[in-house]
N, C-alpha and C positions, 0 to 999 in steps of 0.2 A: 504494500500500500504506500503510495507516494502522495504526499500532501503539498501542493504548491511547489512542485519540484524545482522550478527554475527561478523562483522569486529571488531577486537580488543578484542574479548572475549576469555577467556581461555577455555580449552577443556570441563571442567565441566559446565561452564555457557553456552557454545555453545550447548551442548547436552540438557540442561534444556530448552533452548529457542526452540530447535527443537521439543522437546516433546510438548511444549505449542502450537506450530504451528500445529503439527500433531493432537492434540486434537481439535483445532479449525476446521481443515479440516474435521475430523470425525463428527463434529456438523453441517456440511454443510455450513460453512462460506467460502466465496471466498476470497482468498488472492492473491494479485499481489506481487510477490517477484522479486526484482532486485538483481542479484548477479553475481559475477565472480567466485564464489566458486562452482565448478561443483559437488562436493560431496554433498553439501547442496541442490543444484538444483535437483540432482538425487533422493535424499531422500524425499524432501518435495513437489515436483511439479508433478502434473498430466499431465500438458501440458507445453511445453517450446517453447518460441519464441526466435530464435537466431537472434540477430541484428548485422549487420555489416555496419558501416558507416551510421547509422541511418535508414537502410532498413532491413525489415524482410526477411531473406534468408531461413528460415525453421521454420515450426510450427508442432510439433508432441509431443508424449509422450517422456520421456527420452529414453526409450528402443527403440522406433521407430526411433529416431534420430540416435542412435547408429547403428541400422540395416541399415539405409539409407547409411551410409558411412562405414559400417563394413568392416574392412580390414582383414588382415591375423591374425589368432590366433596363439598362440605358446604354446608348451609343452616342458618343460625341465626336465631331470631326470639324475640320476647317475646310469650307467649300471655297474653291478658287474660281468659281463662275456663278452667275445668278442661278438660283433654284427656287422655284415656287414651293413654299412649305407644304401646300396642299397635296403635292405629289407624294411626299413622304407620309403625310397624315392619312392618305387613302390606302396605304399598305396594310395587309392583314396583321392584326395584333398591335398596331401602333396606337398608343393612347394619347400621346402628346408630342408636339414638335415645337421647339422654341428656337428662334434665330436672333442672335445679337451680333451685329456686324457680319463677319464671315464664319463665326462659330455657330454650329448647328448642334442641338441636343434633341435626341429622339428617345422617348420612353415607351415601353410596351412589353409584350410577351412574345415568345416564339423565337424564330431564327432571324432576329433583327439584322445582324451583320450581313448575312447573305442577301436579304431583301434590299437593304439600303445600298450595298455596293453594286448590286445588279442594276438598281434604279439609277444610281449616279452614272454608271457606264452608259446606260441606255440614253440618258439625257446629256451626255458629254460634259459632265461636271467633274473636273479633277478635284480630288480631296486628299488631305494629309492629316496627320495628328489624330488618327483614329484611337479612341479609348472606349473600353467597354466597362460597365459596372454590372455586377450581379449580386444577388443576395448572398450574404455570408453567414457563417455560424453565429457571429455576433448579432446579426439581424434576427436570426431564428431565436436565439436566446431571449432577446428583448421582446419579441412578439409572443413567445410561448409563456413568458413570465408576466406579461402585461406591463412591463416596465418600458418607459420611453426615455429617450435621451433628453437631457435638459438639465436644468438647475437642480442640484440635490436639495431635498427637503431638509431644512434646518430645524433643530429642536426649538420649542418655544423658548423665548427669552425669560429668564428668571430674574426678577428684580429683587433688590434687597428690601423693598417696601411692601408690606402686606396690609 
């Protein structure tokens, strides 16, 4: 049982520890890892139990957990010729298109990269700086536990006067 295995380790030591755990896993050794570091969980774990307030709210592979809560994926790129955003908005699975200057952002589901690149080629729009975003295990954890990113709740202030 390993509890917060790499907390406080530098990058080189953390990767060395990960390699050791991966070798143990390959040798058939079962390891129970407790971690809040989702990159570590995604890399090292075959199955993940998500706990919230002491209760197991999900149990699956890291990829399975991400698929359970998979939200909208994103593709962004820099267009080097005019492109009517409605052309991209009409693609299957596209939920939103925003254009600021030459920067285009497309949000949706499905095989966005293939659809977008095919459309750009068809419309003779050269593009660079492609970036994709997909749901992560962090996203899955936050959705499964009902926690949202934002300001942490602070305890009520206690005054010395009653």
